[in-house]
Backbone of each chain as nested JSON, in Angstrom:
{
  "chains": [
    {"id": "A", "residues": [
      {"number": 1, "name": "MET", "atoms": {"N": [31.522, 15.743, -56.725], "CA": [31.346, 14.374, -56.389], "C": [31.194, 13.739, -55.658]}},
      {"number": 2, "name": "VAL", "atoms": {"N": [29.578, 13.081, -55.576], "CA": [28.526, 13.479, -54.157], "C": [29.848, 11.684, -53.797]}},
      {"number": 3, "name": "LEU", "atoms": {"N": [29.458, 11.296, -52.588], "CA": [29.932, 10.831, -51.888], "C": [28.593, 10.176, -50.631]}},
      {"number": 4, "name": "HIS", "atoms": {"N": [27.967, 8.793, -51.537], "CA": [27.276, 8.25, -50.66], "C": [26.932, 7.286, -50.186]}},
      {"number": 5, "name": "ASP", "atoms": {"N": [26.063, 6.962, -49.402], "CA": [26.477, 5.281, -48.261], "C": [26.458, 5.129, -49.303]}},
      {"number": 6, "name": "ALA", "atoms": {"N": [26.519, 3.283, -48.866], "CA": [26.293, 1.968, -49.938], "C": [24.692, 2.231, -51.3]}},
      {"number": 7, "name": "ASP", "atoms": {"N": [23.554, 2.284, -49.979], "CA": [22.158, 1.822, -50.474], "C": [22.3, 3.019, -51.646]}},
      {"number": 8, "name": "GLY", "atoms": {"N": [22.582, 4.087, -51.387], "CA": [22.144, 4.752, -51.774], "C": [23.213, 5.222, -53.379]}},
      {"number": 9, "name": "PHE", "atoms": {"N": [24.484, 5.062, -52.999], "CA": [25.645, 4.428, -54.106], "C": [24.457, 3.191, -55.595]}},
      {"number": 10, "name": "LEU", "atoms": {"N": [23.923, 2.211, -55.207], "CA": [23.527, 1.3, -55.058], "C": [22.244, 1.83, -56.373]}},
      {"number": 11, "name": "THR", "atoms": {"N": [21.341, 2.606, -55.681], "CA": [20.769, 3.277, -56.366], "C": [21.022, 3.538, -57.42]}},
      {"number": 12, "name": "GLN", "atoms": {"N": [21.674, 5.164, -57.501], "CA": [22.184, 5.427, -58.521], "C": [23.089, 4.423, -59.349]}},
      {"number": 13, "name": "LEU", "atoms": {"N": [23.698, 3.923, -58.667], "CA": [24.569, 2.723, -60.084], "C": [23.162, 1.984, -60.756]}},
      {"number": 14, "name": "THR", "atoms": {"N": [21.999, 1.72, -60.478], "CA": [21.031, 1.387, -61.283], "C": [20.667, 2.613, -62.379]}},
      {"number": 15, "name": "ARG", "atoms": {"N": [20.328, 3.492, -61.566], "CA": [19.521, 4.466, -62.836], "C": [20.619, 4.866, -63.931]}},
      {"number": 16, "name": "MET", "atoms": {"N": [22.09, 4.308, -63.146], "CA": [22.478, 5.005, -64.188], "C": [22.339, 4.007, -65.366]}},
      {"number": 17, "name": "LEU", "atoms": {"N": [22.413, 2.604, -64.931], "CA": [22.732, 1.598, -66.049], "C": [22.011, 1.897, -66.967]}},
      {"number": 18, "name": "GLU", "atoms": {"N": [20.233, 1.913, -66.68], "CA": [18.651, 2.423, -67.674], "C": [18.958, 3.629, -68.214]}},
      {"number": 19, "name": "ARG", "atoms": {"N": [19.683, 4.88, -67.218], "CA": [19.753, 5.783, -68.819], "C": [20.854, 5.119, -69.457]}},
      {"number": 20, "name": "SER", "atoms": {"N": [21.658, 4.714, -69.851], "CA": [22.226, 4.136, -70.522], "C": [22.511, 3.411, -71.859]}},
      {"number": 21, "name": "ARG", "atoms": {"N": [20.837, 2.797, -71.874], "CA": [19.942, 2.433, -72.012], "C": [20.42, 1.897, -73.542]}},
      {"number": 22, "name": "GLU", "atoms": {"N": [20.389, 3.387, -74.007], "CA": [19.683, 3.653, -75.939], "C": [21.585, 4.297, -75.772]}},
      {"number": 23, "name": "LYS", "atoms": {"N": [22.447, 4.639, -75.315], "CA": [23.454, 5.024, -75.38], "C": [24.376, 5.958, -74.435]}},
      {"number": 24, "name": "GLY", "atoms": {"N": [26.005, 5.562, -74.433], "CA": [26.391, 6.069, -73.343], "C": [27.048, 4.372, -72.727]}},
      {"number": 25, "name": "ALA", "atoms": {"N": [28.067, 4.805, -72.178], "CA": [28.482, 3.548, -71.482], "C": [29.041, 4.095, -68.918]}},
      {"number": 26, "name": "VAL", "atoms": {"N": [28.343, 2.805, -68.487], "CA": [29.025, 3.076, -67.818], "C": [29.751, 2.815, -67.294]}},
      {"number": 27, "name": "TYR", "atoms": {"N": [30.607, 3.379, -66.197], "CA": [32.402, 2.765, -66.132], "C": [32.243, 3.473, -64.286]}},
      {"number": 28, "name": "VAL", "atoms": {"N": [32.936, 1.705, -63.82], "CA": [32.663, 1.824, -62.961], "C": [33.881, 0.983, -62.221]}},
      {"number": 29, "name": "THR", "atoms": {"N": [34.672, 1.481, -60.964], "CA": [36.342, 1.767, -60.889], "C": [36.152, 1.931, -58.951]}},
      {"number": 30, "name": "MET", "atoms": {"N": [36.913, 0.402, -58.5], "CA": [37.344, 0.273, -57.734], "C": [38.471, 0.105, -57.171]}},
      {"number": 31, "name": "LYS", "atoms": {"N": [38.984, 0.863, -56.278], "CA": [39.928, 0.355, -55.304], "C": [39.972, 1.326, -54.065]}},
      {"number": 32, "name": "ARG", "atoms": {"N": [41.267, 0.355, -53.39], "CA": [41.507, 0.327, -51.759], "C": [41.769, 1.359, -51.534]}},
      {"number": 33, "name": "CYS", "atoms": {"N": [41.341, 1.592, -50.704], "CA": [41.932, 2.835, -49.564], "C": [42.209, 2.355, -48.542]}},
      {"number": 34, "name": "ALA", "atoms": {"N": [43.343, 2.825, -48.61], "CA": [44.044, 1.995, -46.595], "C": [43.666, 3.189, -45.756]}},
      {"number": 35, "name": "PHE", "atoms": {"N": [43.384, 4.089, -45.155], "CA": [43.359, 4.913, -44.695], "C": [41.969, 5.317, -43.99]}},
      {"number": 36, "name": "ALA", "atoms": {"N": [42.221, 5.821, -42.632], "CA": [40.549, 6.649, -42.033], "C": [40.522, 7.699, -42.25]}},
      {"number": 37, "name": "PRO", "atoms": {"N": [39.076, 7.977, -42.881], "CA": [39.459, 9.684, -42.961], "C": [39.392, 10.766, -42.142]}},
      {"number": 38, "name": "ALA", "atoms": {"N": [39.127, 10.301, -41.121], "CA": [39.397, 11.539, -39.552], "C": [40.567, 11.658, -39.862]}},
      {"number": 39, "name": "ALA", "atoms": {"N": [41.597, 10.769, -40.646], "CA": [43.193, 10.455, -39.55], "C": [43.881, 11.705, -40.677]}},
      {"number": 40, "name": "PRO", "atoms": {"N": [44.662, 12.758, -39.959], "CA": [45.199, 14.139, -40.451], "C": [45.883, 13.549, -41.011]}},
      {"number": 41, "name": "ALA", "atoms": {"N": [46.41, 14.609, -42.478], "CA": [47.362, 13.927, -43.508], "C": [48.51, 14.98, -42.731]}},
      {"number": 42, "name": "ALA", "atoms": {"N": [48.559, 15.889, -42.865], "CA": [49.485, 16.414, -41.895], "C": [51.026, 16.101, -42.152]}},
      {"number": 43, "name": "GLY", "atoms": {"N": [52.476, 16.26, -42.513], "CA": [53.204, 15.625, -42.25], "C": [53.545, 13.527, -42.044]}},
      {"number": 44, "name": "VAL", "atoms": {"N": [52.591, 12.915, -42.307], "CA": [52.054, 11.906, -42.733], "C": [52.862, 11.474, -44.336]}},
      {"number": 45, "name": "ALA", "atoms": {"N": [54.522, 11.013, -44.187], "CA": [54.686, 10.864, -45.624], "C": [54.271, 9.517, -46.011]}},
      {"number": 46, "name": "ARG", "atoms": {"N": [54.557, 8.106, -44.832], "CA": [54.34, 6.975, -45.592], "C": [52.887, 6.688, -44.761]}},
      {"number": 47, "name": "LEU", "atoms": {"N": [52.288, 5.669, -44.628], "CA": [51.7, 4.914, -44.155], "C": [51.614, 3.644, -43.333]}},
      {"number": 48, "name": "SER", "atoms": {"N": [51.482, 3.91, -41.885], "CA": [52.003, 2.859, -41.227], "C": [51.046, 1.87, -41.559]}},
      {"number": 49, "name": "PRO", "atoms": {"N": [51.236, 0.207, -40.921], "CA": [51.223, -0.767, -41.661], "C": [50.108, -0.75, -41.224]}},
      {"number": 50, "name": "VAL", "atoms": {"N": [48.425, -1.095, -42.351], "CA": [46.845, -1.115, -41.667], "C": [46.672, -2.31, -41.334]}},
      {"number": 51, "name": "ASP", "atoms": {"N": [45.756, -2.503, -40.254], "CA": [44.844, -3.792, -40.014], "C": [43.939, -3.037, -41.393]}},
      {"number": 52, "name": "PRO", "atoms": {"N": [44.302, -4.95, -42.103], "CA": [43.483, -5.414, -42.716], "C": [42.028, -5.428, -42.87]}},
      {"number": 53, "name": "ALA", "atoms": {"N": [41.09, -5.137, -41.726], "CA": [39.568, -5.117, -41.239], "C": [39.487, -3.286, -40.969]}},
      {"number": 54, "name": "ASP", "atoms": {"N": [40.642, -2.192, -41.561], "CA": [40.253, -0.893, -41.724], "C": [40.335, -0.771, -42.704]}},
      {"number": 55, "name": "CYS", "atoms": {"N": [40.918, -1.405, -43.655], "CA": [40.669, -1.404, -45.322], "C": [39.467, -0.559, -45.915]}},
      {"number": 56, "name": "ARG", "atoms": {"N": [39.225, -0.318, -46.596], "CA": [38.149, 0.074, -47.464], "C": [38.059, -0.078, -48.13]}},
      {"number": 57, "name": "CYS", "atoms": {"N": [37.105, -0.092, -49.329], "CA": [36.858, 0.371, -50.437], "C": [36.283, 0.971, -51.515]}},
      {"number": 58, "name": "LEU", "atoms": {"N": [36.607, 2.297, -52.622], "CA": [36.356, 3.569, -53.168], "C": [35.4, 2.199, -53.595]}},
      {"number": 59, "name": "VAL", "atoms": {"N": [34.767, 3.047, -53.936], "CA": [34.232, 2.793, -55.513], "C": [33.087, 3.52, -56.037]}},
      {"number": 60, "name": "ARG", "atoms": {"N": [33.725, 3.243, -57.925], "CA": [32.954, 5.236, -58.284], "C": [32.085, 4.137, -59.534]}},
      {"number": 61, "name": "ALA", "atoms": {"N": [31.238, 5.513, -59.603], "CA": [30.538, 4.789, -60.696], "C": [30.184, 6.822, -61.389]}},
      {"number": 62, "name": "VAL", "atoms": {"N": [30.28, 6.39, -62.919], "CA": [30.006, 7.257, -64.08], "C": [29.525, 7.36, -65.091]}},
      {"number": 63, "name": "LEU", "atoms": {"N": [28.273, 8.775, -65.372], "CA": [27.712, 7.662, -66.383], "C": [28.23, 8.6, -67.14]}},
      {"number": 64, "name": "GLY", "atoms": {"N": [28.914, 7.724, -68.598], "CA": [30.041, 8.055, -69.791], "C": [28.862, 9.52, -70.473]}},
      {"number": 65, "name": "SER", "atoms": {"N": [27.548, 9.42, -70.485], "CA": [27.201, 10.003, -71.951], "C": [26.683, 11.747, -71.46]}},
      {"number": 66, "name": "THR", "atoms": {"N": [26.787, 11.701, -70.01], "CA": [26.104, 12.927, -69.004], "C": [27.494, 12.931, -67.491]}},
      {"number": 67, "name": "LYS", "atoms": {"N": [28.704, 11.698, -68.11], "CA": [29.258, 12.268, -66.835], "C": [28.444, 13.025, -64.957]}},
      {"number": 68, "name": "ALA", "atoms": {"N": [27.69, 12.179, -65.36], "CA": [27.512, 11.911, -63.397], "C": [27.715, 10.992, -62.991]}},
      {"number": 69, "name": "THR", "atoms": {"N": [28.28, 11.341, -61.746], "CA": [28.628, 10.539, -60.858], "C": [28.233, 10.221, -59.526]}},
      {"number": 70, "name": "ALA", "atoms": {"N": [28.968, 9.081, -59.21], "CA": [28.534, 8.786, -57.828], "C": [29.449, 8.327, -57.466]}},
      {"number": 71, "name": "SER", "atoms": {"N": [29.957, 7.706, -55.293], "CA": [30.97, 6.882, -55.262], "C": [30.461, 6.492, -53.35]}},
      {"number": 72, "name": "THR", "atoms": {"N": [31.258, 5.55, -53.197], "CA": [30.953, 5.333, -52.179], "C": [32.105, 4.828, -51.57]}},
      {"number": 73, "name": "MET", "atoms": {"N": [31.881, 4.671, -50.113], "CA": [33.374, 3.766, -50.085], "C": [32.666, 2.637, -49.536]}},
      {"number": 74, "name": "VAL", "atoms": {"N": [33.316, 1.66, -49.133], "CA": [33.139, 0.23, -49.216], "C": [33.624, -0.635, -47.218]}},
      {"number": 75, "name": "ALA", "atoms": {"N": [33.438, -0.609, -46.729], "CA": [34.084, -1.227, -45.383], "C": [34.593, -2.604, -45.784]}},
      {"number": 76, "name": "ALA", "atoms": {"N": [35.541, -3.064, -44.997], "CA": [34.992, -4.385, -45.359], "C": [34.537, -4.502, -44.471]}},
      {"number": 77, "name": "LYS", "atoms": {"N": [33.782, -4.257, -43.378], "CA": [32.602, -5.5, -42.49], "C": [30.949, -5.716, -43.438]}},
      {"number": 78, "name": "ASP", "atoms": {"N": [31.12, -4.604, -44.324], "CA": [29.79, -4.506, -45.334], "C": [30.211, -5.102, -46.962]}},
      {"number": 79, "name": "HIS", "atoms": {"N": [30.946, -5.756, -46.983], "CA": [31.456, -5.884, -48.032], "C": [30.559, -7.278, -49.426]}},
      {"number": 80, "name": "ARG", "atoms": {"N": [30.325, -7.709, -47.961], "CA": [29.805, -9.052, -48.419], "C": [28.491, -8.141, -49.441]}},
      {"number": 81, "name": "ARG", "atoms": {"N": [27.716, -7.817, -47.828], "CA": [26.306, -7.502, -48.488], "C": [26.216, -6.578, -49.693]}},
      {"number": 82, "name": "PHE", "atoms": {"N": [27.088, -5.623, -49.793], "CA": [27.921, -4.777, -51.338], "C": [26.965, -5.421, -52.293]}},
      {"number": 83, "name": "MET", "atoms": {"N": [28.895, -6.426, -52.137], "CA": [29.279, -7.464, -53.481], "C": [27.84, -7.746, -53.341]}},
      {"number": 84, "name": "LYS", "atoms": {"N": [26.786, -8.586, -53.285], "CA": [25.873, -9.181, -53.001], "C": [24.383, -8.555, -54.225]}},
      {"number": 85, "name": "SER", "atoms": {"N": [24.638, -7.145, -53.877], "CA": [24.173, -6.493, -54.185], "C": [24.481, -5.848, -55.725]}},
      {"number": 86, "name": "TYR", "atoms": {"N": [25.705, -5.381, -55.973], "CA": [25.944, -5.276, -56.984], "C": [26.234, -5.837, -57.766]}},
      {"number": 87, "name": "ALA", "atoms": {"N": [26.386, -7.355, -57.645], "CA": [25.993, -8.463, -58.394], "C": [24.843, -8.799, -58.752]}},
      {"number": 88, "name": "ASN", "atoms": {"N": [23.873, -8.279, -58.352], "CA": [22.384, -8.835, -59.102], "C": [22.404, -7.139, -59.756]}},
      {"number": 89, "name": "ILE", "atoms": {"N": [22.232, -6.339, -59.643], "CA": [22.156, -5.387, -59.991], "C": [23.128, -5.219, -61.767]}},
      {"number": 90, "name": "MET", "atoms": {"N": [24.797, -5.902, -61.642], "CA": [24.586, -5.483, -62.669], "C": [23.994, -6.704, -63.785]}},
      {"number": 91, "name": "LYS", "atoms": {"N": [23.784, -8.198, -63.098], "CA": [23.42, -9.0, -64.13], "C": [21.745, -8.256, -64.377]}},
      {"number": 92, "name": "ALA", "atoms": {"N": [21.16, -7.745, -63.516], "CA": [19.857, -7.224, -63.941], "C": [20.655, -6.149, -65.298]}},
      {"number": 93, "name": "GLY", "atoms": {"N": [21.279, -5.865, -64.998], "CA": [21.92, -4.273, -66.057], "C": [22.386, -4.935, -67.321]}},
      {"number": 94, "name": "ALA", "atoms": {"N": [22.802, -5.928, -67.303], "CA": [23.704, -6.397, -68.575], "C": [22.681, -7.226, -69.769]}},
      {"number": 95, "name": "THR", "atoms": {"N": [21.986, -8.113, -68.864], "CA": [20.78, -9.253, -69.459], "C": [20.046, -8.194, -69.832]}},
      {"number": 96, "name": "ALA", "atoms": {"N": [19.293, -7.487, -69.842], "CA": [17.244, -7.29, -69.635], "C": [17.539, -6.544, -71.091]}}
    ]},
    {"id": "B", "residues": [
      {"number": 1, "name": "MET", "atoms": {"N": [52.194, -13.507, -70.152], "CA": [51.48, -13.101, -71.1], "C": [50.861, -13.079, -72.152]}},
      {"number": 2, "name": "CYS", "atoms": {"N": [49.114, -13.47, -72.17], "CA": [49.202, -13.133, -74.14], "C": [49.087, -11.838, -74.377]}},
      {"number": 3, "name": "ALA", "atoms": {"N": [49.065, -11.063, -75.106], "CA": [49.027, -10.053, -76.114], "C": [48.828, -10.082, -77.52]}},
      {"number": 4, "name": "ARG", "atoms": {"N": [47.39, -9.17, -77.499], "CA": [47.032, -9.571, -79.266], "C": [47.804, -8.129, -79.157]}},
      {"number": 5, "name": "VAL", "atoms": {"N": [48.105, -7.527, -80.149], "CA": [47.827, -6.336, -80.675], "C": [46.744, -5.806, -81.961]}},
      {"number": 6, "name": "GLY", "atoms": {"N": [46.279, -4.645, -81.584], "CA": [45.127, -4.095, -82.589], "C": [45.12, -3.98, -83.959]}},
      {"number": 7, "name": "GLY", "atoms": {"N": [46.229, -3.893, -84.232], "CA": [47.042, -2.752, -85.99], "C": [47.267, -1.635, -85.627]}},
      {"number": 8, "name": "ALA", "atoms": {"N": [46.803, -0.621, -85.63], "CA": [47.423, 1.142, -85.819], "C": [46.985, 1.188, -83.653]}},
      {"number": 9, "name": "CYS", "atoms": {"N": [46.137, 0.717, -83.755], "CA": [45.372, 1.223, -82.439], "C": [46.109, 0.75, -80.699]}},
      {"number": 10, "name": "SER", "atoms": {"N": [46.386, 1.555, -79.964], "CA": [47.42, 0.902, -79.158], "C": [46.426, 0.279, -78.341]}},
      {"number": 11, "name": "TRP", "atoms": {"N": [45.947, 0.109, -77.873], "CA": [44.415, -0.856, -77.211], "C": [45.338, -2.826, -77.044]}},
      {"number": 12, "name": "VAL", "atoms": {"N": [45.88, -3.358, -75.787], "CA": [46.328, -4.998, -75.891], "C": [45.425, -4.993, -74.592]}},
      {"number": 13, "name": "TYR", "atoms": {"N": [44.095, -6.049, -75.76], "CA": [43.918, -7.105, -74.429], "C": [44.57, -8.69, -74.437]}},
      {"number": 14, "name": "ILE", "atoms": {"N": [44.262, -8.866, -73.304], "CA": [44.592, -9.671, -73.044], "C": [43.457, -11.27, -73.54]}},
      {"number": 15, "name": "GLU", "atoms": {"N": [43.735, -12.655, -73.881], "CA": [42.315, -12.757, -75.085], "C": [42.041, -13.91, -74.1]}},
      {"number": 16, "name": "ASP", "atoms": {"N": [42.954, -14.332, -72.996], "CA": [42.805, -15.838, -71.997], "C": [42.023, -15.215, -70.479]}},
      {"number": 17, "name": "TRP", "atoms": {"N": [41.28, -15.614, -70.477], "CA": [40.182, -14.73, -69.337], "C": [41.486, -15.54, -68.138]}},
      {"number": 18, "name": "ASP", "atoms": {"N": [41.62, -17.254, -67.785], "CA": [42.934, -17.349, -66.543], "C": [43.678, -16.586, -66.371]}},
      {"number": 19, "name": "THR", "atoms": {"N": [44.336, -15.963, -67.456], "CA": [45.638, -15.344, -67.686], "C": [45.199, -13.903, -66.672]}},
      {"number": 20, "name": "PHE", "atoms": {"N": [44.765, -13.324, -67.355], "CA": [43.659, -12.429, -67.04], "C": [43.469, -12.387, -65.513]}},
      {"number": 21, "name": "TYR", "atoms": {"N": [43.248, -13.004, -65.018], "CA": [42.753, -13.183, -63.361], "C": [44.288, -13.232, -62.72]}},
      {"number": 22, "name": "ALA", "atoms": {"N": [44.746, -14.016, -62.96], "CA": [45.885, -14.729, -62.499], "C": [46.799, -13.375, -62.783]}},
      {"number": 23, "name": "GLU", "atoms": {"N": [46.553, -12.766, -63.514], "CA": [47.8, -11.282, -63.952], "C": [47.331, -10.075, -62.917]}},
      {"number": 24, "name": "ALA", "atoms": {"N": [45.955, -10.285, -62.691], "CA": [44.995, -9.226, -62.324], "C": [45.214, -9.106, -61.05]}},
      {"number": 25, "name": "GLU", "atoms": {"N": [45.282, -10.139, -60.803], "CA": [45.38, -10.998, -58.85], "C": [47.029, -10.627, -58.16]}},
      {"number": 26, "name": "LYS", "atoms": {"N": [47.855, -11.267, -59.118], "CA": [49.4, -10.572, -58.73], "C": [49.337, -9.189, -58.612]}},
      {"number": 27, "name": "LEU", "atoms": {"N": [49.161, -8.642, -60.22], "CA": [49.058, -7.285, -59.628], "C": [48.753, -6.122, -58.638]}},
      {"number": 28, "name": "TYR", "atoms": {"N": [47.417, -7.233, -57.779], "CA": [46.826, -6.428, -56.669], "C": [47.523, -6.664, -55.684]}},
      {"number": 29, "name": "LEU", "atoms": {"N": [47.693, -8.187, -55.675], "CA": [48.98, -9.14, -53.794], "C": [49.768, -8.073, -54.197]}},
      {"number": 30, "name": "ASP", "atoms": {"N": [50.532, -7.341, -55.481], "CA": [52.331, -7.022, -55.111], "C": [51.546, -5.425, -55.318]}},
      {"number": 31, "name": "HIS", "atoms": {"N": [51.268, -4.92, -55.082], "CA": [50.132, -3.29, -54.954], "C": [49.139, -3.151, -54.688]}},
      {"number": 32, "name": "PRO", "atoms": {"N": [48.304, -3.44, -53.568], "CA": [47.292, -3.38, -53.539], "C": [46.667, -1.281, -53.339]}},
      {"number": 33, "name": "ALA", "atoms": {"N": [47.655, -0.959, -52.454], "CA": [47.053, 0.39, -52.303], "C": [47.176, 0.931, -53.567]}},
      {"number": 34, "name": "HIS", "atoms": {"N": [48.002, 0.511, -55.058], "CA": [48.374, 1.089, -55.706], "C": [47.401, 0.638, -56.94]}},
      {"number": 35, "name": "THR", "atoms": {"N": [46.925, -0.248, -57.151], "CA": [46.331, -0.652, -58.348], "C": [44.739, -0.615, -58.284]}},
      {"number": 36, "name": "ARG", "atoms": {"N": [44.089, -0.212, -59.514], "CA": [42.641, 0.349, -59.489], "C": [41.889, -0.818, -60.431]}},
      {"number": 37, "name": "TYR", "atoms": {"N": [40.639, -1.182, -60.467], "CA": [40.269, -1.745, -61.107], "C": [39.079, -1.253, -61.693]}},
      {"number": 38, "name": "SER", "atoms": {"N": [38.278, -1.054, -63.487], "CA": [38.247, -0.283, -64.165], "C": [37.306, -1.0, -64.721]}},
      {"number": 39, "name": "LEU", "atoms": {"N": [35.672, -0.723, -64.935], "CA": [35.088, -2.352, -65.523], "C": [34.427, -0.768, -66.446]}},
      {"number": 40, "name": "LYS", "atoms": {"N": [33.461, -1.061, -67.343], "CA": [33.503, -0.663, -68.829], "C": [32.147, -1.309, -69.503]}},
      {"number": 41, "name": "TYR", "atoms": {"N": [31.082, -0.251, -69.042], "CA": [30.09, -1.349, -69.734], "C": [29.183, 0.111, -70.852]}},
      {"number": 42, "name": "ARG", "atoms": {"N": [28.769, -1.716, -71.915], "CA": [28.235, -0.001, -73.184], "C": [27.536, -1.301, -73.36]}},
      {"number": 43, "name": "HIS", "atoms": {"N": [25.78, -1.325, -73.496], "CA": [24.648, -2.056, -73.508], "C": [24.27, -2.626, -74.879]}},
      {"number": 44, "name": "THR", "atoms": {"N": [24.629, -0.979, -75.94], "CA": [24.265, -0.743, -77.211], "C": [25.195, -1.925, -77.553]}},
      {"number": 45, "name": "ASP", "atoms": {"N": [26.743, -1.621, -77.702], "CA": [27.796, -3.021, -77.416], "C": [27.365, -4.671, -76.642]}},
      {"number": 46, "name": "GLY", "atoms": {"N": [27.196, -3.958, -75.763], "CA": [26.684, -6.214, -75.399], "C": [27.881, -5.909, -74.43]}},
      {"number": 47, "name": "LYS", "atoms": {"N": [29.416, -4.55, -74.902], "CA": [30.624, -5.375, -74.439], "C": [31.16, -4.47, -72.726]}},
      {"number": 48, "name": "VAL", "atoms": {"N": [31.932, -5.34, -72.032], "CA": [32.522, -5.392, -71.23], "C": [33.777, -5.272, -71.642]}},
      {"number": 49, "name": "LEU", "atoms": {"N": [34.929, -4.374, -70.948], "CA": [35.805, -3.89, -70.842], "C": [36.507, -3.749, -69.477]}},
      {"number": 50, "name": "LEU", "atoms": {"N": [37.765, -5.065, -69.766], "CA": [38.045, -5.484, -67.805], "C": [38.742, -4.539, -67.634]}},
      {"number": 51, "name": "LYS", "atoms": {"N": [39.458, -3.461, -66.981], "CA": [41.584, -3.019, -67.004], "C": [41.939, -3.17, -65.875]}},
      {"number": 52, "name": "VAL", "atoms": {"N": [42.644, -2.963, -65.591], "CA": [43.288, -3.488, -63.676], "C": [44.208, -2.994, -64.108]}},
      {"number": 53, "name": "THR", "atoms": {"N": [45.589, -1.569, -63.263], "CA": [46.457, -0.8, -63.416], "C": [47.187, -0.193, -62.705]}},
      {"number": 54, "name": "ASN", "atoms": {"N": [47.839, -0.36, -62.198], "CA": [49.155, 0.328, -61.127], "C": [48.817, 1.49, -61.884]}},
      {"number": 55, "name": "ASP", "atoms": {"N": [48.744, 2.038, -62.821], "CA": [49.803, 3.386, -63.027], "C": [51.549, 2.971, -63.889]}},
      {"number": 56, "name": "ARG", "atoms": {"N": [51.766, 1.664, -63.413], "CA": [52.945, 1.217, -64.833], "C": [52.562, 0.108, -65.429]}},
      {"number": 57, "name": "VAL", "atoms": {"N": [51.449, -0.546, -65.581], "CA": [51.108, -1.608, -65.845], "C": [49.864, -2.116, -66.022]}},
      {"number": 58, "name": "CYS", "atoms": {"N": [49.497, -2.55, -67.188], "CA": [48.057, -1.964, -67.344], "C": [47.841, -3.519, -67.762]}},
      {"number": 59, "name": "LEU", "atoms": {"N": [46.981, -3.69, -67.9], "CA": [45.897, -4.581, -68.237], "C": [44.126, -4.997, -68.557]}},
      {"number": 60, "name": "GLN", "atoms": {"N": [43.911, -5.116, -69.546], "CA": [42.974, -5.166, -69.922], "C": [42.523, -6.097, -70.688]}},
      {"number": 61, "name": "TYR", "atoms": {"N": [41.146, -6.726, -70.449], "CA": [40.031, -7.573, -70.995], "C": [38.986, -7.593, -71.4]}},
      {"number": 62, "name": "GLN", "atoms": {"N": [38.546, -7.489, -72.577], "CA": [37.126, -7.184, -73.38], "C": [36.311, -8.633, -73.537]}},
      {"number": 63, "name": "THR", "atoms": {"N": [34.693, -8.5, -73.57], "CA": [33.83, -9.712, -73.261], "C": [32.349, -9.56, -73.794]}},
      {"number": 64, "name": "ASP", "atoms": {"N": [32.015, -9.804, -74.367], "CA": [30.017, -9.721, -75.091], "C": [29.832, -10.886, -74.547]}},
      {"number": 65, "name": "GLN", "atoms": {"N": [30.361, -12.068, -73.525], "CA": [29.936, -13.09, -73.528], "C": [28.348, -12.708, -72.005]}},
      {"number": 66, "name": "GLN", "atoms": {"N": [27.811, -13.422, -72.158], "CA": [27.227, -13.654, -70.78], "C": [27.39, -14.828, -69.557]}},
      {"number": 67, "name": "GLN", "atoms": {"N": [28.561, -15.109, -70.283], "CA": [29.132, -16.868, -69.753], "C": [30.51, -16.013, -68.402]}},
      {"number": 68, "name": "ASP", "atoms": {"N": [30.616, -14.404, -68.881], "CA": [32.016, -14.041, -67.511], "C": [31.661, -12.862, -67.089]}},
      {"number": 69, "name": "LEU", "atoms": {"N": [30.283, -13.091, -66.905], "CA": [29.69, -11.823, -66.025], "C": [30.112, -12.834, -64.266]}},
      {"number": 70, "name": "LYS", "atoms": {"N": [30.068, -14.582, -64.111], "CA": [29.698, -14.747, -62.641], "C": [31.933, -14.345, -63.284]}},
      {"number": 71, "name": "ARG", "atoms": {"N": [32.5, -14.403, -64.111], "CA": [34.029, -14.683, -63.765], "C": [34.413, -13.036, -63.53]}},
      {"number": 72, "name": "ILE", "atoms": {"N": [33.843, -12.432, -63.64], "CA": [34.014, -10.73, -63.665], "C": [33.567, -11.259, -61.922]}},
      {"number": 73, "name": "GLU", "atoms": {"N": [32.513, -11.375, -61.677], "CA": [32.172, -11.41, -59.856], "C": [33.307, -11.837, -59.291]}},
      {"number": 74, "name": "LYS", "atoms": {"N": [33.788, -12.784, -59.884], "CA": [35.217, -12.866, -58.444], "C": [36.65, -12.325, -58.646]}},
      {"number": 75, "name": "LEU", "atoms": {"N": [36.828, -11.532, -59.601], "CA": [37.924, -10.65, -60.021], "C": [37.042, -9.144, -58.952]}},
      {"number": 76, "name": "ASN", "atoms": {"N": [36.164, -9.55, -58.819], "CA": [35.367, -7.864, -58.102], "C": [35.888, -8.218, -56.824]}},
      {"number": 77, "name": "ASN", "atoms": {"N": [35.69, -9.129, -56.13], "CA": [35.462, -9.645, -54.554], "C": [37.219, -10.162, -54.596]}},
      {"number": 78, "name": "ILE", "atoms": {"N": [37.71, -10.178, -55.464], "CA": [39.564, -9.491, -54.822], "C": [39.371, -8.24, -54.515]}},
      {"number": 79, "name": "PHE", "atoms": {"N": [39.347, -7.165, -55.017], "CA": [39.127, -6.09, -54.882], "C": [39.073, -5.268, -54.032]}},
      {"number": 80, "name": "ILE", "atoms": {"N": [37.768, -5.804, -53.386], "CA": [36.576, -5.795, -52.362], "C": [36.986, -6.474, -50.879]}},
      {"number": 81, "name": "THR", "atoms": {"N": [37.586, -7.536, -51.213], "CA": [37.646, -7.861, -49.578], "C": [39.047, -8.038, -49.286]}},
      {"number": 82, "name": "ARG", "atoms": {"N": [39.997, -8.083, -50.226], "CA": [41.202, -8.371, -49.808], "C": [41.83, -6.904, -49.509]}}
    ]}
  ]
}
């Protein structure tokens, strides 16, 4: 599973939507991840309360027919820009 | 929560958007770390299938309506921004 930055992920998503026109489906999954990637995992059974500003959202896209995957972590501060671009891509992909 | 069981199939979809949205938001706010939101889009059918689950409760909604795209955006925002 390749982890992209936000722009790279959106490029991959656009490509997947184009490739799925004739057959197949595109799956997009979103889930919140309330941890910092560099945080040590050993011995931590429960995460301490996380500041909402630290929460990130994992977004994954899979092209069903080829099993190609792409993912990205969206930080709280980038979410507005990401959501605008994501909405535009989905509208373009769904309506054309 | 209104749901329709489709024949022998085990998929259960919520038919009303407002109910689906309210239940999905509630599920996410109750279990933000365990709830995930999936979207499946098939261009050949023109259908979008939404699933919100915390691995205990599963809420599903499907649509082929253009006007639902705006509503789906609203749902997207819950998961990204909160």
